[in-house]
N, C-alpha and C positions, 0 to 999 in steps of 0.2 A: 543370028538374031542377037541384037544388043540386049543385055540384061541391065535394066534401069531400076532405080529406087528413089523415092522422094526423101529429102532431108529438110526438116523444118527447124528454123531457129538459127540465130547467128553463132552461138557457141558450138552447136553440132556441126554446122557448116565449116567453122574454123578447124575443128578436129579432122574433118574429111580433107581439108586443104593440107593440114600438117602431115597427114598420112599419104599424101601424093595421089589421092583419088582423082580420076578424071571427071570433069563436069560436062554434062550434055546440054543443060539449059538452066536458067534461073528465072523464076517468076518473082516479081516484087511489086509492092505498092509504095509509091514515093511519100505518101503521107505517114506511113507506118515504119518504113525501113530506114536504117542508117545509110544514107546515100553515099557517104564516104566509103563504107564497106562494099556497097554495090559497085562503086567505081573501081575498087581494088579487085573485086571478082572479075570485072570486065577486062582489066588490064592483064590479070594473071591467066585468064582463060579466054583468049580471043576467039577460040573456036566454039565457045558455049554461047547459045542464043540467050540474050536478055529480053525478057518480055514483061512489060509493065501492064498491070491490070488494075481495074478500079477497086475501090475498097470493099464494095458490096460483094463483088465476085471473089475477091481474095478471101474474105471471111467465110464464103460458102465452100471453097475448095480446101481450106486448111483442115488438118486432122485435129489440131489442138488450138487453144485460144491464144497462147503466148508464143508467137513465131517470130516476133521482131520484124514482121512485114516481108519475110523472105522464105521462099521454098526453092531449094536447089534439086535438080534431077541429076543424079550421079550415076556413073557406070560402075556396076558391082564387080566383085572379084570372085573367082571360083572357089577359093579356100580349100585347097587340096593338101593332104598330109605331106606329099613330096615337095611342096613349095615352102614348108616350114624350115627355116635355117636355125639350128640350135647352137648355143655356145657349148664349150666342153663339159660344163657341169650344170645341166639345165634343171629348172623347176617348172613343172607342167601341171595344169589342171585339166582333168577329164570330167566333162559334164554329161551324164547319161539321162536322156529322155526328159529333161526339164522343159516344161511346156509353157509356163507363165512368162510372158514377155517382161514383166516387171522384175521377176527374179533373175532372168537371164541378163537383163540390163544392169542390175545391181552387182551381179557376179563379175561382169566385164569391167565395171568401174573399180571394183576391188582388185582385179587382176592387173589393171593399169596402174593403180596406186601402189601396188606391191611389186611392180616391175616383173611380173611373171613372164617367163620366156615363151610360153605358148598356152593357148586354151584349145582343147579339142572337144567339139560337141558331137556326141555319139547318139544316133537315132533321134536326131532333132525333129520334133513334131511340128515345128513352125518355121517360117522364113526368118533367117537371121537378120534380114533387112526390114522386118516388121517395124512400122513407125513407132510402136510402143517400146520396142527394144532399143531403137536409136535414141529415143527420148530418155528412157530410164538409164541408159548407159552414158548419157551426156556426150554421145558421139564416140565413146571409146571402142565401140564395135569396129571403128576404122583404124584405131591405133594399136590394139592388142593383136599380136600374131595369132591367127585363128584358122582352124581347120574344121571341116565337117566330114565325118566318116562313120563307118559302121564299127561295131565292137571288135569283131575279129580282125579287121584291117588295122585298127588302132593297137590291138594287143601285139600283133606281129611287128608293127612299127616300134613299139616300146622294147620288145625283145631285141630287135636288130640294133637299137641304140644303146642297149645295156642299161635301161632305166628301171630302177626299183619302184614298185607300185604299192601305194598305201590306199586301201579302200575303206571308206567310212561305212561302218556297219555296227549295229547294236549288239549282235550276237557273237559270242566267242571271239571277242576283240580286245586288244590291249588299249590302254589309255593313250590318246593321241600325243600327249606331251612327253611321253617316255620313249619316243622314237627319234631316230637320227635322220634328219632330212638334209644333212650337209652334202651328201653325195647326189648324183643324178636321181631325181625323184619325180614321181607322178602321183598326184592326189586325185582320187576318184570320188565324186559326189553324185547323188541321184535325187529322185523326187521325194518329197515329204511323205506322200501317201504309201508308196511301195518300197522306197529306199533303192539301193543299188541292186542290180540283177545278180543272180547266182553266177552268171558268166564272169562277172568281175570279182565277186568274193572268192571264187575258186581260183581265179587267175592271179590274184594279188599276192605279193610277197608277204604282206602283213595287213590284216584287217584291224582297223582302229576305231575307237569310239570317243566321243566327247561326253564326259560324265553329265548325266541329267539328274539334278538334285531336287527337282520339284515334283509336281504331279504328272506333268506330261512326259512323253517318251520320245519326242522329236522336236526339232526347231526348224525355222525357215532355212531353206537350202542356201540362200545367199549369206545368211549369218554363219552357218556351218562352214561355208567356203572361206569366209573371211577369217574365222578362227584358225582354220587349218593353214591357210596360206601365210598368215602373219606369224604363226608359230615357226613355220619353215623359214620365213624371212628373218625372224629374230635369231634363229640358230645360225643363219648364214651371215648375219650382220646387215645393218640398214644403209651402209655407205656403198 
């Protein structure tokens, strides 16, 4: 059975193209769409069916208001750990049980911007091809090396690869900016409500915290991910 997902918007479709995703079909409205781009899709994916629909129907089937007159149906990938190809000194992000599509999408955008070598989603409670994730990630769900796995499977994979694990945690943790992320490293983040599970805090080589200087004791997981990843990237250099 083919696994398919809708991708709305020219930018998001461009990212899927860049990632080498296969296209099943494309729905468009000639009044709304960039027809030059539609013709490019037609020439690049001769096996994909192009279907023109009227404006009223197009507006009724779209998930969002700003689609650029295009909806592509793409063939999804399985996202297995064994398919991830790592460089000799990888930087990896582990996301545990983060359920809000907007947060997941924002994290993927950051991972793409910081050129993270892999993102592993553990106990993912939603479909990674949720239209809100595709939209909020601006299509980087297609460009970031991505795996979906269970905790134990991921831990064994990290052990096998010799990757040091840093787990975000408020309790009994060292300051995040006093760690050395220049070697093979994995950073683990979890939900704002419950944080990272005890499985990860017990497995981690080091639990780390981002100092909270105000009244609250947590921050948005996408923000925390960005802080952690860019500290690691700063230590490794931006070139």
